[in-house]
C-alpha positions as CSV (number, residue, x, y, z in Angstrom):
1,M,104.8,-19.0,43.6
2,S,104.7,-20.2,40.5
3,T,101.6,-22.4,41.1
4,R,99.5,-19.8,42.4
5,V,100.3,-17.9,39.2
6,S,98.9,-20.9,37.6
7,N,95.6,-21.4,39.3
8,F,95.1,-17.4,39.2
9,S,95.3,-18.1,35.3
10,D,93.1,-20.4,35.6
11,L,90.6,-19.1,37.7
12,I,90.1,-15.8,35.1
13,Q,89.5,-18.1,32.2
14,R,87.3,-19.7,34.0
15,V,85.2,-16.8,35.0
16,T,85.9,-15.6,31.6
17,A,84.7,-18.7,29.7
18,S,81.2,-18.5,32.8
19,C,80.8,-14.5,31.4
20,L,81.3,-15.5,27.5
21,L,78.5,-18.6,28.2
22,H,76.2,-16.5,30.3
23,P,76.3,-13.4,29.8
24,L,73.4,-12.4,31.7
25,A,73.6,-14.9,34.7
26,T,74.8,-13.1,37.4
27,G,75.1,-15.0,40.4
28,R,74.3,-18.2,38.9
29,H,75.2,-21.4,40.1
30,V,77.5,-23.1,37.9
31,P,78.0,-26.6,37.9
32,G,81.8,-28.0,38.5
33,D,82.4,-23.8,40.6
34,N,84.3,-24.0,43.6
35,S,83.5,-21.8,46.6
36,D,85.7,-19.4,45.4
37,H,84.0,-18.5,42.7
38,R,80.6,-18.2,43.6
39,D,81.3,-15.9,46.4
40,E,83.5,-13.6,44.0
41,S,80.4,-13.7,41.2
42,E,77.9,-13.0,44.3
43,D,80.6,-10.0,44.9
44,E,80.4,-8.8,41.7
45,A,75.9,-9.0,41.6
46,K,76.0,-7.1,44.6
47,P,76.8,-3.9,43.6
48,Y,74.1,-4.1,40.8
49,E,71.2,-5.2,43.4
50,T,72.4,-2.5,45.1
51,E,71.9,0.1,42.6
52,D,68.4,-0.9,41.8
53,E,67.2,-0.2,45.2
54,E,69.1,3.1,45.2
55,E,67.0,3.4,41.7
56,D,63.5,2.6,44.0
57,E,64.3,4.1,46.8
58,G,64.8,7.4,44.3
59,E,61.1,6.8,42.6
60,E,60.0,6.6,45.5
61,G,61.1,9.5,47.5
62,G,60.2,11.6,44.4
63,E,56.5,10.4,44.3
64,R,56.3,11.7,47.7
65,E,57.5,14.9,46.6
66,G,55.3,15.1,43.7
67,F,52.7,13.7,45.7
68,G,50.9,17.8,46.0
69,V,50.9,17.7,42.4
70,W,49.5,14.8,41.4
71,E,46.4,16.2,44.0
72,G,46.2,19.0,41.9
73,E,45.5,17.7,38.6
74,R,43.4,15.4,39.7
75,D,41.4,18.7,40.9
76,N,41.6,19.8,37.8
77,R,40.8,16.7,36.3
78,V,37.5,16.7,38.4
79,M,36.6,20.2,37.5
80,E,36.9,19.3,33.6
81,M,34.6,16.6,34.2
82,E,32.3,18.2,35.9
83,M,31.9,21.1,33.1
84,L,32.3,18.1,30.5
85,M,29.2,16.4,32.0
86,A,27.4,20.2,32.4
87,E,27.8,20.1,28.6
88,V,26.0,16.7,28.6
89,F,22.6,18.0,30.2
90,D,22.6,20.6,27.9
91,A,23.0,18.9,25.1
92,V,20.4,16.4,25.9
93,S,17.7,18.8,26.8
94,A,18.0,20.6,23.4
95,M,18.3,16.6,21.8
96,K,14.2,16.3,23.9
97,R,13.1,20.1,22.7
98,A,14.5,19.8,19.2
99,Y,12.6,15.3,19.4
100,V,9.2,17.6,20.9
101,S,9.5,20.1,17.8
102,L,9.9,17.4,15.9
103,Q,6.4,15.7,16.5
104,E,4.8,18.3,16.8
105,A,5.6,19.0,13.2
106,H,4.1,15.6,12.5
107,C,0.3,16.4,13.7
108,P,-0.7,18.8,11.9
109,W,1.8,18.4,9.2
110,D,4.1,20.5,8.7
111,P,7.2,19.3,6.1
112,D,8.9,22.6,6.5
113,K,8.9,22.6,10.6
114,M,9.5,18.7,10.9
115,R,12.7,19.4,8.5
116,V,14.3,21.9,10.9
117,A,13.7,19.6,13.8
118,D,14.8,17.0,12.0
119,V,18.2,19.0,11.5
120,S,18.3,20.1,14.6
121,L,17.2,16.8,16.5
122,V,20.8,15.1,14.4
123,A,23.0,18.0,15.0
124,E,22.6,17.0,18.7
125,F,23.2,13.9,18.6
126,R,26.5,14.9,16.9
127,R,27.4,17.5,19.5
128,L,26.9,14.1,22.2
129,A,28.8,12.0,19.9
130,I,31.8,14.9,20.2
131,L,31.4,14.6,23.8
132,R,31.6,11.0,24.3
133,E,34.8,11.4,22.4
134,R,36.3,14.0,24.3
135,F,35.4,12.2,27.6
136,R,36.9,8.7,26.0
137,R,40.0,10.4,25.9
138,R,40.2,12.8,29.0
139,E,39.8,9.6,31.0
140,P,42.6,8.2,32.8
141,Y,41.5,5.3,34.4
142,G,40.8,2.2,31.4
143,G,38.8,0.2,33.8
144,R,36.1,3.1,34.3
145,R,36.9,4.5,30.5
146,R,35.3,1.4,29.2
147,R,32.6,1.3,31.9
148,G,32.0,4.6,31.3
149,L,31.8,4.4,27.1
150,G,29.3,1.2,28.0
151,M,26.9,2.9,29.9
152,A,27.2,6.1,27.5
153,G,26.7,3.6,24.3
154,A,23.6,1.7,26.0
155,S,22.4,5.1,26.8
156,L,22.9,6.1,23.0
157,R,21.6,3.3,22.0
158,E,18.6,3.9,24.0
159,V,17.8,7.2,22.5
160,V,18.4,6.0,19.0
161,A,16.0,2.9,18.9
162,P,12.9,4.8,18.9
163,Y,13.5,7.0,15.7
164,E,15.0,3.5,14.3
165,A,11.8,2.2,14.6
166,A,10.3,4.3,12.8
167,V,12.5,4.6,10.2
168,E,12.0,0.8,9.8
169,E,8.0,2.1,10.1
170,L,8.6,4.6,7.5
171,K,10.2,2.0,4.5
172,K,7.4,-0.3,5.1
173,E,5.3,2.4,4.5
174,V,7.1,3.7,1.5
175,K,7.5,-0.2,-0.1
176,A,3.5,-0.4,0.9
177,K,3.3,2.7,-1.3
178,D,5.7,1.9,-4.3
179,V,3.2,-1.5,-4.5
180,E,-0.4,0.9,-4.9
181,V,1.8,2.9,-6.8
182,E,2.5,0.0,-9.0
183,N,-1.1,-0.5,-8.8
184,L,-2.8,2.2,-10.1
185,K,0.1,2.7,-13.0
186,E,-1.3,-0.7,-14.5
187,K,-4.6,0.2,-13.7
188,L,-3.7,3.6,-15.3
189,K,-2.7,1.8,-18.2
190,A,-5.6,-0.4,-18.7
191,A,-8.0,2.4,-18.4
192,T,-5.8,3.8,-21.1
193,S,-6.8,1.3,-23.7
194,L,-10.6,1.6,-23.0
195,S,-10.5,5.6,-23.6
196,G,-10.7,4.9,-27.4
197,A,-12.7,2.3,-27.7
198,G,-15.2,2.8,-29.3
199,G,-14.9,5.9,-31.6
200,K,-15.1,6.0,-35.3
201,K,-11.0,7.7,-35.1
202,G,-9.8,6.4,-31.9
203,R,-11.4,2.8,-32.6
204,S,-9.5,3.0,-35.8
205,Q,-5.7,4.2,-34.0
206,S,-6.3,1.7,-31.3
207,H,-6.8,-0.8,-33.8
208,Q,-3.0,-0.8,-34.6
209,S,-1.8,0.5,-30.9
210,K,-3.6,-2.3,-29.8
211,R,-3.3,-5.1,-32.2
212,K,-0.1,-6.7,-31.1
213,V,-1.4,-6.5,-27.6
214,S,-4.8,-7.4,-27.5
215,A,-3.2,-10.6,-29.8
216,S,-0.7,-11.5,-26.6
217,Q,-3.7,-11.5,-24.3
218,A,-5.8,-13.6,-26.7
219,Q,-2.7,-16.9,-26.8
220,G,-2.4,-18.2,-23.4
221,Q,-6.2,-17.2,-22.5
222,V,-9.5,-19.1,-22.6
223,P,-12.1,-17.7,-24.8
224,P,-14.6,-16.2,-23.6
225,A,-17.4,-18.6,-22.9
226,P,-21.1,-18.7,-22.6
227,E,-21.2,-19.3,-18.8
228,L,-19.2,-16.4,-18.8
229,F,-22.1,-14.8,-19.9
230,T,-24.1,-16.4,-17.2
231,A,-22.2,-15.1,-14.4
232,T,-22.2,-11.5,-15.3
233,M,-25.6,-11.1,-15.8
234,A,-26.3,-12.6,-12.3
235,T,-23.7,-9.7,-11.5
236,V,-26.2,-7.4,-13.1
237,V,-29.2,-8.7,-11.4
238,E,-27.7,-8.2,-8.0
239,A,-26.6,-4.6,-8.7
240,S,-29.6,-3.2,-10.1
241,K,-31.3,-4.8,-6.7
242,S,-29.5,-2.6,-5.0
243,F,-29.7,-0.1,-7.0
244,T,-33.6,0.2,-6.8
245,A,-33.2,-0.7,-3.2
246,L,-31.0,2.7,-2.8
247,L,-33.4,4.6,-4.7
248,L,-36.3,3.2,-3.5
249,S,-35.2,4.6,0.4
250,R,-34.2,7.7,-1.3
251,M,-38.0,8.7,-2.6
252,R,-39.7,7.3,0.9
253,S,-37.1,9.9,2.5
254,A,-37.9,12.8,0.3
255,K,-41.8,11.4,1.4
256,W,-42.7,10.5,-2.6
257,D,-46.3,9.3,-3.5
258,I,-44.6,5.9,-4.4
259,A,-48.2,4.5,-5.7
260,A,-48.3,7.6,-8.0
261,A,-44.7,6.8,-9.0
262,V,-45.7,3.3,-9.8
263,R,-48.4,4.6,-12.2
264,S,-46.5,6.4,-13.9
265,I,-44.1,3.5,-14.2
266,E,-47.2,1.2,-15.9
267,A,-48.7,3.8,-17.9
268,A,-44.5,4.3,-19.7
269,A,-45.2,0.4,-19.8
270,A,-48.6,0.5,-21.4
271,T,-49.9,-1.5,-18.7
272,P,-53.2,-2.8,-19.4
273,E,-54.7,-2.1,-15.7
274,T,-54.2,0.4,-13.2
275,S,-52.4,-0.1,-9.7
276,V,-52.4,-3.7,-11.3
277,V,-48.5,-3.8,-8.8
278,G,-49.1,-4.4,-4.7
279,A,-47.9,-1.8,-2.3
280,N,-45.4,-4.4,-1.2
281,H,-44.0,-4.4,-4.7
282,A,-43.4,-1.1,-5.6
283,K,-39.5,-2.4,-6.2
284,Y,-40.0,-4.5,-9.0
285,A,-42.2,-1.5,-11.0
286,L,-39.1,0.9,-10.2
287,E,-36.3,-1.4,-11.3
288,S,-38.1,-2.4,-14.5
289,Y,-38.3,1.0,-15.4
290,V,-34.4,1.2,-14.3
291,N,-33.3,-1.8,-16.5
292,R,-35.4,-0.7,-18.8
293,K,-33.5,2.5,-19.4
294,I,-30.0,1.4,-18.7
295,F,-30.7,-1.2,-21.7
296,Q,-31.9,0.9,-24.2
297,G,-29.5,0.5,-27.0
298,F,-27.9,-2.9,-25.6
299,D,-27.8,-4.1,-29.1
300,H,-25.4,-2.1,-30.7
301,E,-22.1,-1.3,-30.2
302,T,-22.0,1.1,-28.7
303,F,-25.2,1.9,-27.3
304,Y,-25.8,4.8,-29.9
305,M,-23.7,7.0,-28.6
306,D,-21.7,7.5,-31.5
307,G,-22.3,5.8,-35.2
308,S,-18.9,2.9,-34.8
309,L,-19.4,0.0,-37.4
310,S,-16.3,-1.9,-36.2
311,S,-18.2,-5.1,-35.4
312,L,-19.2,-5.2,-38.9
313,L,-16.1,-3.7,-40.5
314,H,-13.6,-6.4,-38.6
315,P,-15.8,-8.7,-36.7
316,D,-13.0,-11.0,-35.4
317,Q,-10.6,-7.9,-34.3
318,F,-13.5,-6.4,-32.6
319,R,-14.6,-9.4,-30.6
320,R,-10.8,-9.8,-29.5
321,D,-10.7,-6.1,-28.3
322,C,-13.5,-5.8,-26.5
323,F,-13.5,-9.3,-24.7
324,G,-9.6,-7.4,-23.8
325,Q,-11.5,-4.9,-22.1
326,Y,-13.3,-7.1,-20.2
327,R,-10.7,-8.9,-18.7
328,D,-9.1,-5.2,-18.0
329,M,-12.2,-3.8,-16.7
330,K,-13.4,-6.8,-14.5
331,A,-11.5,-6.2,-11.6
332,M,-11.3,-2.2,-11.2
333,D,-13.7,0.0,-9.3
334,P,-15.4,2.1,-11.4
335,V,-15.0,5.0,-9.1
336,E,-11.2,5.0,-9.1
337,L,-11.9,4.8,-13.2
338,L,-13.9,7.5,-13.9
339,G,-11.6,9.1,-11.5
340,I,-8.5,8.8,-13.8
341,L,-10.4,8.5,-17.3
342,P,-13.7,10.3,-16.8
343,S,-14.0,11.2,-20.6
344,C,-13.5,7.9,-21.8
345,H,-16.4,5.6,-23.2
346,F,-17.5,4.0,-20.2
347,G,-17.3,7.4,-18.8
348,K,-19.9,8.5,-21.2
349,F,-22.5,5.8,-21.1
350,C,-22.3,6.5,-17.0
351,S,-23.6,10.2,-17.8
352,K,-25.8,9.2,-20.9
353,K,-27.8,6.7,-18.6
354,Y,-27.9,8.9,-15.1
355,L,-29.4,11.5,-17.1
356,A,-31.3,9.2,-18.6
357,I,-32.7,7.4,-15.2
358,V,-33.1,10.8,-13.2
359,H,-34.3,13.6,-14.4
360,P,-33.5,16.9,-12.8
361,K,-36.9,16.8,-10.8
362,M,-36.6,13.5,-9.3
363,E,-32.7,14.7,-8.6
364,E,-34.1,18.1,-6.7
365,S,-36.4,16.2,-4.8
366,L,-34.3,13.7,-3.6
367,F,-30.9,15.9,-3.0
368,G,-32.5,19.3,-2.5
369,D,-30.3,20.3,-5.5
370,L,-28.8,19.6,-9.0
371,E,-25.0,19.9,-7.9
372,Q,-24.6,16.0,-9.5
373,R,-26.6,16.9,-12.8
374,R,-24.5,19.5,-13.0
375,Q,-21.5,17.5,-12.5
376,V,-22.2,14.9,-14.8
377,L,-23.6,17.8,-17.8
378,A,-19.6,19.3,-17.2
379,G,-18.5,15.8,-17.8
380,N,-17.1,15.0,-14.4
381,H,-18.7,12.0,-12.3
382,P,-20.5,12.8,-8.1
383,R,-18.6,10.9,-5.9
384,S,-21.5,10.5,-3.5
385,Q,-22.6,7.1,-2.6
386,F,-25.7,7.5,-4.3
387,Y,-23.7,8.1,-7.9
388,G,-21.2,4.9,-6.8
389,E,-24.3,2.7,-6.3
390,F,-25.3,3.8,-10.0
391,S,-21.6,3.3,-11.1
392,L,-21.8,-0.2,-10.1
393,L,-24.5,-1.0,-11.8
394,A,-23.6,1.1,-15.6
395,K,-20.3,-1.3,-14.9
396,A,-21.8,-4.2,-14.7
397,V,-24.4,-3.9,-17.4
398,W,-21.5,-2.8,-19.2
399,L,-18.8,-5.6,-18.6
400,L,-21.9,-7.5,-20.1
401,H,-21.9,-5.3,-23.1
402,L,-18.3,-6.0,-23.6
403,L,-19.1,-10.0,-22.9
404,A,-22.6,-9.9,-25.5
405,F,-19.7,-8.4,-27.9
406,S,-16.6,-10.6,-27.5
407,L,-18.8,-14.2,-28.6
408,D,-19.5,-16.0,-31.5
409,P,-22.2,-16.1,-32.3
410,P,-23.2,-13.0,-30.1
411,P,-26.6,-14.0,-28.0
412,S,-30.0,-12.6,-28.7
413,H,-31.9,-10.4,-26.4
414,F,-35.3,-10.3,-26.1
415,E,-38.0,-8.7,-23.7
416,A,-41.5,-9.9,-22.9
417,S,-43.4,-7.9,-24.1
418,T,-46.6,-6.4,-21.5
419,G,-49.9,-8.1,-21.7
420,G,-48.1,-10.9,-23.3
421,D,-48.7,-15.4,-21.7
422,F,-46.0,-16.4,-19.6
423,H,-43.4,-19.2,-21.0
424,P,-42.0,-20.9,-18.4
425,Q,-39.2,-21.7,-20.9
426,Y,-38.3,-18.3,-21.3
427,M,-39.7,-16.3,-18.2
428,E,-39.8,-16.1,-14.4
429,S,-41.7,-14.6,-12.3
430,V,-41.2,-12.0,-9.4
431,G,-43.0,-11.0,-6.6
432,R,-46.2,-13.1,-6.3
433,F,-44.8,-17.1,-7.3
434,S,-40.9,-17.2,-5.4
435,S,-40.3,-20.8,-7.3
436,G,-40.7,-17.9,-10.7
437,R,-43.8,-20.4,-11.8
438,G,-46.9,-18.7,-12.9
439,A,-50.7,-19.9,-12.7
440,A,-53.5,-19.9,-14.8
441,G,-54.6,-17.0,-16.3
442,E,-51.8,-14.7,-15.9
443,V,-50.2,-12.8,-17.9
444,V,-46.9,-10.5,-18.5
445,G,-47.6,-7.5,-16.5
446,F,-44.5,-5.9,-17.0
447,A,-40.7,-6.7,-17.6
448,V,-38.2,-6.4,-14.9
449,S,-35.5,-7.2,-16.7
450,P,-34.3,-9.0,-20.5
451,G,-33.8,-12.2,-21.7
452,F,-30.9,-13.5,-24.0
453,K,-30.3,-16.6,-25.6
454,L,-27.3,-17.8,-26.1
455,G,-25.2,-19.6,-28.8
456,N,-24.6,-22.8,-27.2
457,G,-28.6,-23.1,-26.5
458,S,-28.8,-21.7,-23.1
459,I,-31.4,-20.0,-21.8
460,I,-31.2,-16.4,-19.9
461,K,-34.7,-16.0,-18.7
462,A,-36.3,-12.8,-19.0
463,R,-37.6,-11.9,-14.7
464,V,-41.1,-10.4,-15.1
465,Y,-44.1,-9.3,-13.1
466,L,-47.8,-11.6,-13.3
467,V,-51.2,-9.9,-13.0
468,P,-54.2,-12.0,-13.2
469,R,-55.6,-11.9,-16.9
470,T,-58.5,-9.3,-17.3
């Protein structure tokens, strides 16, 4: 009896020790345990396993009992999703209508209509975003929800992509416009410096404001060279030919008597012969007339538009100012400059020379009215092809004039006299002799363009039309 009690006590101690060492290892085989202990532990674990099985069976039974309720909830979800999709289709249709309105606002350009269409389009985008969030919250299946969101995101990107591209294009246009504005500001700044370059008060006031600018420009800049003057004179000759060709074409279109016009020009030039110019050389007589008018007053610092004497009172400063104006104006379009500052000294020069070259009867015959003349007299500059071609010639002569007063010593201006002998070192012939050399017995019929003798001794030859000696 004592032995049984002892064995039972040992069994309790082993079970207790096993529970302390392995509290959750029910039914686990412990090395050294006998078959009795393993059986008892299996018996103790069995009620728990039975309870789990009963709970599983209870849950399955509950699902079977609530199957009808789950079917009803699914029908409600289907109805909600159908309503949601209907709202999505409505939003997409409204977005398309707003987009069409936005396109219609571009042509013709209507800022107010465009603003309203843009607000409407953004509102529809927001509405689609809200519907997307509702769909994401109500979608019961994670995988399907992620696939649906991916498809919705892809479709939304496809819708937004054209607008993003349009925004990028607009940004590029804005950058280009900014660059254009900066260029125009620089041109306006340069043109403003030209506006006070020739008057008594204007020049004296501009000396103080431009002295530092001219000095800073002179630093690091090469001084004006005679070669630059020669190149500019070549530009004057080309511009004179181009304008003369346009003027002659207009005269022929207006059924002018070109021979009578040439005789009139010859009479003004005191040519000893009547009608010494051939019919195919009328352009030289007309070019002579244009150059004689536009170069008149070239030896004065302002073409005698005022009585300024700055070149005599402040010669060094005046030379720097003239060269600075030449650099500022060289790359400018004369039409743009006249549009910004129509009453600057260059604008006054253009007005004066246009009125001198194109007299009222000529303009009325060429264009049928005096509209361009009225604009010039009012201080404006016409935006016509004819006046634009004339402004190119006027700019070339104005730049040559600025360079002439920038050089030290200034170039000497000379013209061939009518009836004078031909001197090859100072003159070149036009028209009859392509080599520019006159033949024996030839004299100057009239000067086509003037010549210059530069400070370095080089000569820009005067262009002349030769006629037989009488």
